[in-house]
N, C-alpha and C positions, 0 to 999 in steps of 0.2 A: 605422478603422486594421484594418491588418490583423494577424489573427489571434497569427501570431508577433510582433508587436512588443507587442500586450498583454499577452502573459506575458511578453513579457520587461520592461515598466515593473514587472509585475507583482511577478514574479518581485525587481527590482530593490529595490521599496519594502517586501518583506517581509524582504528580507535588511538594509535600515537600521534595524531592528527588534532588530539580535544582534549583539554582536560577535560575535568566529572561535570563541571560548571557550562562549559562548553556542549559537555551532549547533550545534559538539559536542558539548555535552553533551545536547543535545535528541534526535542520532542517538543519541548513546548509548544511552537511552533507549532507543528505537525495537530498537534491536539485541540490548538484555536481553529486550523481547515477541517478537524474532522467533527468539532462545535456547529462551525458556522453552516459546511451542508448540512447536516442532518437538520438545525434548525429553521432553515430556511429554504431548504431544496425537497430535501426528503420528511419535512413537518414531523418530525419525532424526536426526543432527546437521546444524545448522545450520553446512553448510560446503563446499567445492571452489568451483567456477568460477561467479560469480555476477554478472549483468548486471543494476543499476540503469536502468532506463529513464523517463528524467525526470529526471536525476539532479540538475536544479538547478544549485548551487553545489560539487554533489560531496562537501559534508558525510558525507553517508551512505558514499557508496563509502571514503574517508579514514578513517572508523571502520569499517566491514569489515575494509581493508588492514591496519588493527593489529593483527589475529586471525592467531595462525598458521595455520590451514588453511582460511582464505577466502583465494582471489585476484580481486578483487571490476573490476569494470570498469563504467564510466557514460557513457552516453547521452542528450541534450537537445536538445531545439528550440532553444536555443541555440548550440548547435554546429551551426548547420545542416541538420539532418535533420528530413524533417517524417511526423511517423510513420502519418501517412494514407497517404502516395502513395510513399514512400520505403523502397525496404531497408534493413536492418540490415548495418552492414560489420560482419559476422562469418561465419564460417565455420559450416557444418552441424553440429550436434550438440557444441555448443561449451562448453554450458552447462549444471550441473546443477539452477539456481536464476534465475528473474528475479523481479524486483519492479518493483511499478507502486506507489510511494506516492505516494497523492492526485495520480494520471496518469488514470487511463481516463474521469474524468467531466470531464476536458478535451480529449476528442477527441470528434469530430464520429459519424465512420466508424471504428468497432474492426477493421474486416475485414483493412486490409494490415498491421497491428502484432500482431494475435493469427497471422496467419499467419505470418508473421516469427519471430513467439519460437517456431511452432511448428516451424519450419525450425531453429535456432537453438539450439534446446532439446533435449538427449537425450533418447530414448525413458525417461518416467519421470520426467523433470526436473519441476521446479514451479513454476508460477506467481503469487507470493503477492500479491494486491492489498490498498492499503488504501482505501475510500475512505468517502463519506458514503452513510448511509442515507437513501431517500426513498419511506417505507412510507408513503404516502397515506395508506392505510387503517387508519392508526395514528401519530392526532396526537401521541403521549406521547414514541413512541420514533422518531418521523419526525424527522429534520432539516429543519427549516421556512425555517433562516438559507442552504440551499442555493446559493439564487443569490443573496446577500450575495455573493459574491463575482463581479466580473464573468467570469473566466473560465472558470465554469463549462457546459459545453456541456449534459450528456447523463448526465440519473441516474439511479441504479441503486438498487435493494434485492434482496432473499438471491431473489428469487423471480425478476426479470429476469437478473440476472446468471448466477441458474443457467442458466434458457433461452439466453442467450448463448453460454456457455462448450460447453455440450452440442452448440449447433451447429457449433462447430470442434473436436469430438470431444476436449475436454478432460474427462477424470473429475475429480467434487468428490469432495477430502479433508477440505475443513471451510473453515464460513461460520458469524461471530460476530462477537463484541464485542471492538472493536479498545479495548485498555485497557493501560498500562504500569504494571509494579512490582505488578503482584494477583499472587494465587496463580491458580496455571494448575487449580484447581479450579471458576473460574468460568466457564474454557469447558468443563466436563464437565456445565454443566447445559442443560438443554433451549435454545434459541436465541432464542425468544421471551420467555425469563425475563431471558436474559443481558441484551438489548435495554431491559427495561424498568430492570435493575439498573443499566445505564450511565446511564439518561436520567435516573434519580433519585435519583442521587449529591450530592452537594450541591458538590462542590469538584470540578475538573480534578484531573490528577497534579501536575502543574507548582506549585499553589500550596502555599506554605513553609509551616510552624508550624500546621500541621492535623494531627490523626493519620488514620493511613493508611489506615485504615477507610471514613474521609468522603467519600477522593480516587478518580478514576476516570472523573468523569464522562463521558461520550462518546456523540455519539449516531453514529457508525463504524462501517462495519463490515473485517473481517477476513476476507479468501477468499483457501483455496487452493485451486487444482487441478493435476492432474496432467497432465503432456503424455504422447499417446496416437497413435503411429504405427504 
């Protein structure tokens, strides 16, 4: 089966698990996390022209566009764009922020998409990655279920994604734990401690009827890099 058909089938299967309200609620949680990070760690607002690369069903774009100061667009392989070979249909310097939410690990060769994002992002614009942490040197914090997803093809960890982005002249702004509905204080802790906390918390954030201090289980990275032209 061709890769784009496999991803389409996988996305359709995922969508069946949630009704429209459920999908939007999940993405509203993501918006909260992005705002929390930008306001309290990066010290700049999460706003402006935003592109969601690998937008899937478009729910995150819909949630973004409910915000007064965000103008969001989405693009996906299901729309006929191959991120490994095709140019993005956007103007130079069009965007302030690019989101790749659970996307980079699905791409065999990231050269084209990272080069295209460098073009369509303004100087100083930001790329935000959310991606599993496959740190094989530490099995406690490692996402050992990475290859349970048949569409995952290229794993990353904090060291490898730092190296990758440096090759394309992006400057690191933040690497830490992807978790939502937690205090921004967690992102001020040493990176490894963040990942230990995420791995050892007993419940995911979507579990109900559990105290919030027990929720937030995650082995996923949240990374932000700045475009330097």
